[in-house]
C-alpha positions, 0 to 999 in steps of 0.5 A, spaced: 500 500 500 506 504 499 504 510 495 509 515 491 510 522 489 515 525 484 515 532 482 521 535 477 521 542 476 524 545 469 525 552 466 520 549 460 514 547 465 514 541 470 513 533 470 510 529 476 508 522 477 504 519 483 502 512 484 495 510 487 494 506 494 489 501 491 493 498 485 501 497 485 501 497 477 498 504 475 501 510 475 499 517 474 503 522 470 502 530 469 506 533 463 506 541 463 510 545 458 509 552 457 515 552 453 517 547 447 510 545 447 512 541 441 516 536 445 510 534 450 508 528 446 516 526 445 516 526 453 510 522 454 513 516 449 520 517 453 517 516 460 512 510 458 518 507 454 522 508 461 517 505 465 516 499 461 508 501 459 506 498 452 503 503 448 496 500 448 495 500 455 495 507 457 490 513 456 491 520 456 488 527 455 489 534 455 487 540 460 488 547 459 493 551 463 494 558 465 502 558 462 507 562 463 509 569 461 516 571 459 519 564 458 526 565 454 524 562 447 517 565 447 518 568 440 520 561 437 514 558 440 509 563 436 511 560 430 509 553 432 502 554 435 497 554 431 496 557 424 499 563 423 495 568 419 497 574 416 493 580 414 496 581 407 491 587 405 493 593 403 489 598 406 492 605 404 488 607 398 494 611 395 498 604 395 492 600 393 491 604 387 498 603 384 499 595 387 493 591 385 497 585 383 499 580 388 504 574 387 503 572 380 503 564 379 508 562 374 503 559 368 506 552 368 505 551 376 498 554 375 496 549 369 499 543 373 493 545 378 488 546 373 490 539 370 490 536 377 483 539 379 479 537 373 480 530 376 474 533 381 469 533 375 464 527 375 466 521 371 459 519 368 458 525 363 462 528 358 466 533 360 467 540 357 471 546 360 470 553 358 476 558 359 476 565 360 482 567 356 483 574 354 484 578 347 485 573 342 492 573 338 495 578 344 494 573 350 497 566 349 492 562 354 496 557 356 491 553 360 488 551 353 493 546 351 494 543 358 486 542 358 486 539 351 491 534 353 487 531 358 484 525 355 477 525 360 476 532 357 471 532 351 471 539 349 474 546 350 471 552 349 475 558 349 472 565 351 475 571 348 474 578 349 470 581 344 474 585 339 473 593 339 467 595 335 464 588 334 457 587 337 456 580 335 461 574 333 460 567 331 463 561 335 468 558 331 469 550 331 476 547 330 477 540 328 478 535 334 485 533 336 488 526 336 485 525 343 478 527 340 478 533 344 474 539 340 476 546 341 471 552 340 472 559 340 467 564 343 467 571 344 464 575 350 460 580 345 454 578 349 451 573 354 447 570 348 453 568 344 456 564 351 449 562 352 448 559 345 455 555 346 453 553 353 446 550 351 450 546 345 454 543 351 448 542 355 452 547 360 459 547 362 462 542 367 468 547 369 470 554 368 477 556 368 480 563 369 486 563 365 493 565 368 493 571 363 486 573 363 485 581 363 481 584 368 475 586 364 474 579 361 474 576 369 469 582 371 465 580 365 465 572 367 463 574 374 457 578 372 455 572 367 457 566 371 457 568 378 452 574 380 446 573 384 442 577 378 444 572 373 442 566 378 435 568 378 434 570 371 437 564 368 437 559 373 444 557 371 443 556 364 451 556 363 453 551 368 451 544 370 449 542 377 456 539 378 461 544 376 468 545 378 471 553 378 478 555 378 482 561 378 489 564 380 488 569 386 493 574 384 489 580 382 483 583 385 478 581 380 480 574 380 479 574 388 473 577 387 470 572 382 472 567 387 469 570 392 462 571 388 463 564 385 463 561 392 456 563 393 453 563 387 456 558 382 451 553 383 444 551 387 447 545 390 452 545 396 458 549 394 465 547 397 471 551 396 479 551 397 485 555 396 491 551 394 498 555 396 504 554 392 511 556 394 508 559 400 506 565 396 502 564 390 495 561 390 489 558 386 482 558 388 478 552 387 470 551 387 466 545 386 458 543 387 455 537 389 462 533 391 462 530 398 469 528 397 472 534 395 476 535 402 480 528 401 480 530 393 483 537 394 489 534 398 490 529 393 490 535 388 495 539 392 500 532 393 500 531 386 501 538 384 507 538 389 510 532 386 509 534 378 512 541 380 517 540 385 514 546 389 512 546 396 504 546 396 499 546 402 492 548 403 490 554 406 483 553 407 477 549 406 470 552 407 463 550 405 458 555 402 451 556 404 447 550 405 441 549 400 434 549 404 431 542 403 424 543 403 420 538 406 426 535 410 424 529 414 430 526 418 431 519 420 431 519 428 435 514 431 433 511 438 439 510 443 437 502 442 440 502 435 447 504 437 451 498 440 453 500 447 458 494 449 464 499 449 461 504 453 458 499 458 465 496 458 469 502 460 463 504 465 464 497 469 471 497 469 473 504 471 476 504 478 476 512 481 482 512 486 483 520 486 480 526 485 483 532 481 481 540 481 485 545 476 483 552 478 485 558 474 484 565 479 485 571 475 486 578 478 483 583 474 485 590 476 492 592 473 494 596 479 493 590 484 497 586 479 503 590 480 502 589 488 504 581 487 511 578 487 514 572 485 514 569 492 506 570 493 504 563 491 509 560 496 507 564 502 500 562 501 502 555 500 506 555 506 500 558 510 495 552 507 500 547 509 500 549 516 493 548 517 492 542 513 493 535 516 493 531 509 500 535 508 503 535 515 508 530 512 510 533 506 515 535 501 515 542 498 519 546 493 519 553 489 522 555 483 522 561 478 521 561 471 520 566 466 516 572 469 513 568 474 514 562 479 511 555 481 510 553 489 509 545 490 507 541 496 507 533 495 506 527 499 504 520 498 496 522 498 496 528 493 499 534 491 498 542 490 502 545 485 501 553 484 503 557 478 503 564 477 504 566 470 508 573 472 501 577 471 494 576 473 493 569 473 494 563 478 493 556 476 492 551 482 493 544 481 490 540 487 490 532 487 488 528 493 486 520 494 479 518 495 473 523 493 469 528 497 465 530 491 458 533 494 453 538 493 454 545 496 449 551 496 452 558 496 450 564 500 445 565 493 442 559 494 445 556 488 447 549 488 453 546 485 457 539 486 464 540 488 470 537 491 469 540 498 477 539 500 479 542 494 474 548 495 477 549 502 484 550 499 481 555 494 477 559 499 484 560 503 487 562 497 482 567 495 482 570 502 489 572 501 488 575 494 486 582 492 479 584 491 478 583 484 480 576 483 475 571 480 475 564 479 476 564 471 476 556 470 475 550 474 476 543 472 474 537 477 476 530 474 476 523 477 483 520 477 484 512 477 485 506 472 481 503 466 480 510 463 476 513 469 471 518 467 466 518 473 466 519 480 464 514 485 458 518 487 456 518 479 457 511 479 453 509 485 447 513 483 447 517 490 450 524 492 455 523 498 
């Protein structure tokens, strides 16, 4: 029945271990890092290997901690925490008027994205791709050659800027190439010419904005294919129900047509993603009626990286407005339809042996924060130890890290760790054997379930802190073996 407790304080955080009195084969570990966060899993696996624990015979979870201000490598740490989003918009109107272009994507890289993204087209029907090209004879429209080389594409429609002085130009059809792909040329002199072309194709199955398409043609394409007005008037006569749209995101016009198409290119559920090449140039991809889009977009990005040798990543995937389903009648599944075996097995086999609380106490007055000192946590903890029978025979420790400090008391029956972050936040970690989980009614007649022994510690601490201090966070958890998630009182069905 001998139990053990261990605490290791470090500049980057702390590690603690404790055994349980009713079992000799189980141990609890706590790994807290406020610096070098990426090492947390490595430390866990190293400790499990050192103890001799099979990788399948442990469970773990994460709890939010208040952290520490001023640790030595906080600038490096900022680059490893979550996605770093930067504001790339130019808000100065004088600069914005001069520099409207973003990072221009090389044509060969853009065409690689186009080629791979057309795999998003449906497999059953014929496939025809419309391309917004520019001025014929001036803009090369390199996307045409790349798309024509794709065997699964049946026809390619090049949409050109209407020549000056013309109000109507007939569609020109070229002979099919060796792959059986036809190429036709349509001029954007009016919507009628594009509508007739689309009608002859039973609607375009894809729309591509060429890498070199000029500003005015992109704007015309936006009005024809992705405006809310045209959606209502034409019922999307230009495009099929399952459609794919691609555009480089270099100019303001390209970014605007991408944003508009996310909302208006189809009546069906729309999904979109942004593929970033070489951490700078981006391509927008929009699809409709394609439930496997996220998985396929990942494959597109991977294939583009292999083909071009340029680093490729997906910046964001988002869904458009969800279409209203008239008369929607969902299937309702009862609890009896789900197999409860795993849940019942966990519930029956779990063994609660200890209780843990993590409180975050926040001092909200700036002037009161200035009165706090690094030794404050240790002084309060010393007074708690003097009044506590549980920690009468215990070991204590104190160390400073970053701008704050950590005060520790540990014994075979539990621990109290107090971390001050160097500003206005105290994180108090309390672990005790057994359980005193009871209903408590406060002065305002509000009832609450609390670990009463832990609350007594917090009450002492709150009495020593400035008046503006509040309990910002409270987590109460059972500890034990076999994936314990319930207190004993929960399992017995009674409140004790």
